[in-house]
Each structure stands twice: as structure tokens, then as C-alpha cells.
C-alpha positions as CSV (number, residue, x, y, z in Angstrom):
1,M,127.5,144.2,109.9
2,N,125.0,144.2,112.7
3,H,123.2,147.5,112.6
4,T,121.1,147.1,115.7
5,G,123.7,146.4,118.4
6,S,127.2,147.5,119.2
7,Q,129.6,148.6,116.5
8,E,133.4,148.8,116.4
9,T,135.1,152.0,115.4
10,Q,138.3,152.2,113.4
11,T,140.2,152.1,116.7
12,G,138.7,148.8,117.7
13,K,136.5,150.3,120.4
14,E,133.0,148.8,120.7
15,V,130.3,151.5,120.5
16,T,126.7,151.2,121.4
17,P,124.5,153.6,119.2
18,V,122.7,156.3,121.2
19,Y,119.1,155.6,120.4
20,T,116.4,158.3,120.6
21,T,114.0,158.6,123.4
22,K,110.3,159.6,123.6
23,T,111.3,163.1,124.9
24,Y,113.8,163.5,122.1
25,S,111.2,162.6,119.5
26,L,108.6,164.9,121.1
27,M,110.9,167.9,121.0
28,I,111.5,167.4,117.3
29,R,107.8,166.9,116.6
30,L,107.0,170.2,118.3
31,V,109.2,171.9,115.8
32,F,107.5,170.1,113.0
33,K,104.1,171.2,114.2
34,A,105.2,174.8,113.9
35,R,105.9,174.4,110.1
36,G,102.8,176.4,109.2
37,L,104.6,179.5,110.3
38,L,107.1,179.1,107.4
39,F,105.4,176.8,104.8
40,D,102.0,176.8,103.1
41,S,102.5,173.1,102.3
42,F,105.0,170.4,102.1
43,E,105.3,167.2,100.0
44,E,107.7,164.2,100.3
45,Y,109.0,161.8,97.6
46,F,110.7,158.4,97.9
47,P,112.2,156.2,95.3
48,A,109.9,153.5,93.9
49,S,112.2,150.9,95.5
50,N,111.3,152.3,99.0
51,P,107.6,151.6,99.5
52,K,108.0,151.7,103.3
53,Q,109.3,155.3,103.1
54,L,112.2,154.9,105.4
55,L,115.5,156.8,105.3
56,S,118.1,154.2,106.0
57,A,120.7,155.4,108.5
58,P,122.3,152.4,110.3
59,Y,125.1,153.4,112.7
60,P,127.5,154.9,111.8
61,S,125.9,157.1,109.2
62,V,126.3,160.5,107.7
63,L,123.1,162.1,106.4
64,M,123.4,165.0,104.0
65,A,121.1,167.7,102.6
66,N,121.4,170.9,100.6
67,H,121.5,174.1,102.5
68,V,119.0,176.8,101.4
69,W,118.0,179.0,104.4
70,E,117.0,179.1,108.0
71,G,113.8,177.1,107.2
72,D,116.0,174.0,106.7
73,V,115.8,173.4,110.5
74,P,112.1,172.8,110.7
75,A,112.4,170.9,107.4
76,L,114.7,168.4,109.3
77,A,111.9,167.8,111.8
78,A,109.8,166.5,108.9
79,V,112.6,164.1,107.8
80,Y,113.2,162.8,111.3
81,P,110.3,160.3,111.6
82,H,111.5,158.5,108.4
83,V,115.0,157.9,109.7
84,N,115.6,154.2,110.5
85,P,116.9,153.1,113.0
86,S,116.1,156.1,115.3
87,I,119.6,157.1,116.5
88,K,120.3,160.5,118.0
89,F,122.1,163.0,115.8
90,A,125.2,165.2,116.0
91,I,124.3,168.3,114.0
92,P,126.9,171.0,113.1
93,A,125.3,174.4,113.9
94,R,126.5,178.0,113.7
95,E,128.3,178.9,116.9
96,D,126.4,182.3,117.2
97,L,123.1,180.5,116.9
98,M,123.7,178.9,120.2
99,K,124.8,182.1,122.0
100,K,122.9,184.8,123.7
101,D,120.6,187.2,121.8
102,F,120.9,185.4,118.5
103,L,117.4,186.3,117.1
104,T,117.8,190.0,117.9
105,K,121.3,190.2,116.4
106,E,120.5,188.1,113.3
107,F,117.1,189.5,112.3
108,K,117.2,193.0,113.8
109,P,113.4,193.0,114.4
110,K,111.3,196.1,114.9
111,G,108.1,196.9,116.7
112,I,106.3,194.1,118.6
113,M,108.6,191.4,117.0
114,K,111.6,193.1,118.6
115,W,110.0,192.4,122.1
116,I,109.0,188.9,121.1
117,F,112.5,188.0,119.9
118,F,113.9,189.7,123.0
119,L,111.9,187.5,125.3
120,I,112.8,184.4,123.4
121,D,116.5,185.3,123.5
122,K,116.4,185.9,127.2
123,S,114.7,182.6,127.9
124,M,117.7,180.9,126.2
125,I,115.2,178.3,124.8
126,I,116.9,178.1,121.4
127,P,120.4,177.2,122.6
128,K,119.0,174.8,125.2
129,Y,116.8,173.1,122.6
130,M,119.6,172.8,120.1
131,N,122.0,171.5,122.6
132,Y,119.5,168.9,123.6
133,I,118.9,167.5,120.1
134,G,122.6,167.3,119.5
135,C,123.7,170.5,117.8
136,V,127.5,171.0,117.9
137,P,128.6,174.7,117.8
138,I,130.9,175.3,114.9
139,K,132.9,178.5,114.1
140,R,132.4,180.0,110.7
141,P,135.9,180.9,109.6
142,F,134.7,181.1,106.0
143,R,132.4,183.9,107.0
144,D,133.3,185.5,110.2
145,N,137.1,185.8,110.5
146,A,138.7,184.0,107.6
147,R,141.2,186.9,106.8
148,E,142.5,187.0,110.4
149,L,142.9,183.2,110.5
150,L,144.7,183.1,107.2
151,K,147.2,185.7,108.4
152,K,147.8,183.7,111.5
153,G,148.1,180.5,109.4
154,T,145.6,178.7,111.6
155,L,142.6,178.4,109.2
156,R,143.3,174.8,108.1
157,D,144.0,173.7,111.7
158,L,140.7,175.2,112.9
159,V,138.7,173.5,110.2
160,D,140.4,170.1,110.9
161,Q,139.8,170.6,114.6
162,E,136.1,171.2,114.1
163,W,135.7,168.1,111.8
164,S,137.7,166.0,114.3
165,Y,135.3,167.1,117.0
166,L,132.3,166.0,114.8
167,S,134.1,162.7,114.1
168,D,134.4,162.2,117.8
169,R,130.6,162.5,118.2
170,I,130.2,159.6,115.7
171,S,132.6,157.6,117.8
172,E,130.4,158.2,120.8
173,G,127.4,156.5,119.1
174,R,125.6,159.3,117.3
175,N,124.9,159.6,113.6
176,L,126.0,162.8,111.9
177,F,123.8,165.2,109.9
178,M,125.4,167.8,107.8
179,F,125.0,170.4,105.0
180,P,128.0,169.7,102.7
181,E,127.6,173.0,100.9
182,G,128.5,174.8,104.1
183,T,126.7,178.0,103.2
184,F,123.2,179.1,102.3
185,N,122.3,178.7,98.6
186,H,120.8,181.9,97.3
187,D,121.2,181.1,93.6
188,G,119.0,178.1,93.2
189,Y,121.5,175.5,92.1
190,M,124.0,173.5,94.2
191,N,126.9,175.5,95.8
192,Q,130.4,174.1,95.8
193,I,130.6,171.0,98.0
194,K,133.0,171.5,100.9
195,K,135.6,169.0,102.1
196,G,133.8,167.9,105.2
197,V,132.5,164.6,103.8
198,Y,136.0,163.8,102.4
199,F,137.5,164.6,105.8
200,L,135.1,162.2,107.6
201,R,135.6,159.5,104.9
202,T,139.4,159.5,105.6
203,K,139.1,159.7,109.4
204,F,136.3,157.2,110.0
205,K,136.0,153.8,108.4
206,G,132.8,152.0,107.8
207,L,130.6,155.0,107.3
208,N,127.2,154.7,105.6
209,F,126.0,157.7,103.5
210,T,122.5,158.8,102.6
211,S,120.9,162.1,101.5
212,F,117.8,164.0,100.8
213,T,117.2,167.3,98.9
214,L,115.1,170.3,99.9
215,T,113.3,172.1,97.1
216,Y,111.5,175.4,98.0
217,D,108.9,176.8,95.7
218,Y,108.5,180.5,96.5
219,F,106.2,181.2,93.5
220,S,103.2,178.9,94.0
221,S,101.8,180.1,97.3
222,K,101.9,183.1,99.6
223,K,104.6,181.5,101.7
224,A,107.1,178.9,100.6
225,E,106.2,175.3,99.7
226,L,108.6,172.7,100.9
227,H,109.4,169.6,98.8
228,I,111.6,166.8,100.3
229,G,113.1,164.3,97.8
230,Y,114.7,161.3,99.6
231,G,117.5,159.2,98.3
232,D,118.9,155.8,98.9
233,Q,122.1,154.8,100.7
234,F,125.1,155.2,98.5
235,P,128.7,154.2,98.6
236,I,131.7,156.6,98.7
237,P,134.8,154.5,98.0
238,E,137.5,154.8,100.7
239,S,140.0,155.4,97.8
240,A,138.0,158.4,96.4
241,D,139.9,161.7,96.5
242,S,138.4,165.1,97.5
243,D,137.1,166.0,94.0
244,E,135.6,162.5,93.5
245,V,133.8,162.7,96.9
246,A,132.4,166.2,96.0
247,S,131.2,164.9,92.6
248,I,129.4,161.9,94.2
249,V,127.7,164.1,96.8
250,K,126.7,166.8,94.3
251,D,125.2,164.1,92.0
252,R,123.2,162.6,94.8
253,L,121.8,165.8,96.0
254,G,121.2,167.4,92.6
255,S,119.3,164.4,91.3
256,R,116.7,164.7,94.0
257,Y,115.5,168.2,93.3
258,T,111.7,168.2,92.8
259,V,110.0,169.6,89.7
260,T,107.5,172.0,91.1
261,A,104.9,174.3,89.6
262,G,107.1,177.3,90.3
263,N,110.4,176.0,88.9
264,L,108.8,174.3,85.8
265,A,106.9,177.5,85.0
266,S,110.1,179.4,85.4
267,Y,111.9,177.0,83.0
268,M,109.1,177.4,80.5
269,V,108.8,181.2,80.6
270,L,112.5,181.6,80.0
271,K,112.1,179.4,76.8
272,F,109.9,182.2,75.4
273,E,112.8,184.6,74.7
274,G,112.2,186.3,71.4
275,K,108.4,185.9,71.7
276,A,106.3,188.9,72.8
277,K,103.4,187.1,74.4
278,E,101.5,183.8,75.0
279,S,97.9,183.1,75.9
280,K,97.4,182.2,79.6
281,E,95.3,179.1,78.6
282,K,97.9,177.7,76.2
283,F,100.7,178.3,78.7
284,F,98.8,176.5,81.4
285,Q,97.9,173.6,79.2
286,N,101.6,173.3,78.1
287,L,102.6,173.3,81.7
288,K,100.4,170.4,82.5
289,S,101.3,168.4,79.4
290,F,105.0,169.1,79.9
291,A,104.9,167.7,83.5
292,E,102.9,164.7,82.3
293,T,105.5,163.9,79.6
294,I,108.4,164.3,82.1
295,R,106.6,161.9,84.5
296,A,106.1,159.3,81.7
297,K,109.6,159.5,80.2
298,H,111.5,160.0,83.4
299,P,109.8,158.4,86.4
300,E,113.1,158.8,88.3
301,I,112.5,162.5,88.5
302,Y,110.4,163.7,91.5
303,I,107.4,165.8,90.4
304,S,105.0,167.7,92.6
305,Q,101.7,166.1,93.3
306,K,100.1,169.4,92.6
307,F,100.4,168.7,88.8
308,H,97.5,166.3,89.0
309,T,95.2,168.2,91.3
310,E,93.0,171.3,91.0
311,N,95.6,173.2,93.1
312,L,97.8,173.6,90.0
313,K,95.6,176.4,88.7
314,H,96.0,178.3,92.0
315,A,99.8,177.8,91.8
316,F,99.9,179.0,88.2
317,D,98.0,182.2,89.1
318,S,100.3,182.8,92.0
319,F,103.3,182.4,89.7
320,L,101.9,184.9,87.3
321,E,101.0,187.4,90.0
322,K,104.5,187.3,91.7
323,A,106.3,187.4,88.3
324,K,104.2,190.4,87.4
325,K,104.9,192.1,90.7
326,S,108.6,191.6,90.1
327,G,108.4,193.2,86.6
328,F,109.1,190.1,84.6
329,L,105.8,190.1,82.7
330,K,102.4,191.8,82.5
331,L,98.9,190.5,81.8
332,E,96.8,191.9,79.0
333,G,93.4,190.3,79.0
334,N,94.0,186.6,78.3
335,D,97.6,187.1,77.3
336,I,100.9,186.9,79.2
337,V,103.2,189.7,77.9
338,F,106.9,188.9,78.4
339,L,109.0,191.9,79.5
340,E,112.6,192.6,78.7
341,K,113.7,192.3,82.3
342,L,112.7,188.6,82.2
343,F,115.5,187.7,79.8
344,Q,118.2,190.0,81.1
345,I,120.8,187.9,83.0
346,P,122.2,189.9,86.0
347,K,125.9,190.7,85.7
348,D,126.3,189.4,89.2
349,L,124.6,186.1,89.7
350,H,125.1,186.1,93.4
351,N,121.8,186.1,95.4
352,L,119.4,185.4,92.5
353,K,116.7,184.9,95.1
354,K,116.5,188.6,95.4
355,K,117.6,189.7,91.9
356,N,115.8,187.3,89.6
357,L,113.5,184.8,91.3
358,V,112.5,183.2,87.9
359,L,116.2,182.3,87.1
360,Y,116.6,181.2,90.7
361,H,113.8,178.6,90.3
362,K,115.0,177.5,86.9
363,N,118.4,176.8,88.5
364,Q,116.8,174.3,90.9
365,L,116.4,172.1,87.8
366,T,120.1,172.3,86.7
367,Y,120.7,168.6,87.2
368,H,117.6,167.7,85.2
369,L,118.1,170.1,82.3
370,P,119.4,167.7,79.7
371,K,116.4,165.5,80.2
372,L,114.0,168.5,80.3
373,D,115.4,170.1,77.2
374,A,115.0,166.8,75.3
375,V,111.3,166.5,76.4
376,W,110.7,170.2,75.6
377,A,112.1,169.9,72.1
378,S,109.9,166.9,71.4
379,T,106.6,167.9,72.9
380,V,106.2,171.7,73.3
381,T,105.9,174.2,70.5
382,V,106.6,177.9,71.2
């Protein structure tokens, strides 16, 4: 298939991909330049087989990522320069995000921020920008009015209509970017994969699929640290049923979570159940050696570059301070004292980001746990 010229859709219609322009690229770069407002740092990781660090997306392609929070939008701006070839996107976006007064209604700001958000809302710059880069307003029946739609018997029709609309954007020469989980992930691990990918697979032939995974470390700095793990193109057989498609997507996204100082320290500290305390120095040395062994035995797992820099000590101290502030441990001289709260699993596991940030970070490593547990058993003594 020729990936640089016109393509034929399943209807036999020849389509010319809609390539990006300098203005389009500039608008996305401006969002990327504002990343410091949300992130203290960000790192990117590519497979060893991809030395040119390109995210292959020949037309027609579907690009997928996990969905964590509002910060995913500027994260996409970091991904954009790697996409090859540079074809404009269609991006499903919350319908209310592209309406009037979104910031004021969503965040309910107070003080001076109320006036700043008010002025931004009145300028309509957000919906204008999102419309320009290709955002498609999508209703949220699963969140906003699902009960009403179920009573009317129109929920399935609405969802099918929305995905047909997105499929039409592909047929017009754009690639599609989507979050297959559908909702924000507040628990750390992957949410249930929705049926959107399966719908597109059945409606549109010849699709290419690729993915990348966003890992946020909220422990290692004052603000979040962003880690982007890129994947390769992968096949989804046309014969695959809905469950098989969901399994393929979940496997691809789960395998690209990054081991960070925050989630590896969280994994380790939960291994200390039954032990009263540990010296800070021993814990720190175990953290470093654990990461080094993972890197040696499992080079396919992305590991933060911070593990072989002097910044690791700062990240470790930040982890201890935030875990202490949350009541999970306390510091006595050179010892870390583990408190009962650390090992108490909340009855309701929803929204662990607020209830138990340690468990939230450990959950980021769910896909890697069999490998990490084996390394832990062979190299670390508690």
C-alpha cells in the first residue's frame, strides 16, 4: 500500500490524506511550550527497534493512548512531532469542552483565577483552538444522561452515530486519535476498554493501529512528571471479536507503562507489610539495585532515566515527604517507619488517586507485576 499518496476507502473512493501545515504544527507546539504549567519534567521512551524515534501512522491510522486526566491534552502535543507522516487528526473531545464557559463550569475557580478563567471562556479561544486542530465534539451518554437515553432506548443508536461520525472523518483523509478507555483513570491501572476500536475495525477496512502510554508520577516532584512510552504498529485481525480487540488494545497500552521512581518506590514499600521500619539508606540502595536488575533482565520494560542520575535522590526524598504527609509513614532519624494506613486497602477502590496514592502508583505497574515479583524474589531481601 502506498502510504504517501491517495488511498482507497472500503467504498472504493480514492482519498488524499490531509497533511498538516506550518500553522497547524505551530498551534500544537504552543501547547507543548506551556507544559511547564502542569509538569516538572517529561521523558520519552521508544522501542530499541525504533532508533529514529518515529511514531508510525500511515493513512488511515488509529492512534491510541490511555486516559488519565486533563493533562493528557498537552501530553499529546509532545507526541505530535514524532508522528510520521504528518497527517491531521480527528480527535474525539467532550462536547461540553467545546461549549461556552467550560473552564468556569468545570473547575469552579475562586479569587483571581475566577476572573482569568472567565476572560479565557469569553474569548472562546479553547473551542476555536480545539476545532482547528480537529477535535470532534462527542456527547458523553455514559456520564451525562445515560439513564434518560436507556429509558428512551436510544443509547446504542447514539453511540453508533458518534462512532460513524468519527469513521467519516477518517474517510475524509484524517487519522483518528482516541482514548479507548473512554473515561479518566483514577485508579492507576487500565480501565475497561470500550468498544470504539472494535466498531471502527468493523466499519473501516485497512486501518493501521499504533499506541503510546502516558505514565504520570505524582510522587517524585512538586508537580507531576510525565513519561511517554511509545509502541510499534500492531495488527488487529478483521475477524477479532469485541473481547479480543479489547484484550489486544489493553495488552499494548499496559505493556508501555514506565517504571518511575514514584511507582517503583510504591511497589517496594507495600512489600514491607509485616515489618515495622527500614533504614532510609538501605531502602534507597534497594531501589537503585532493583531498577538496575529490572533493566538488565527485562530491557523491554521502559524505566525512567532518573534511576541513573543524581536526581533519583531528590525523587526519593519527595516520595518520602509526600507519603509522610498522607499518613502512610513517618521518619525517625535515619529510619522509615511504616504506618498501619499504608497497608489498609480501601473498601472502595474507586479514585485511589485521592484515597491511596501509594496503591495508585503501584497499580501503574499491573502489567509488569509478574516480572517485577520474580526479580524482587531473587534480588531483594526484606
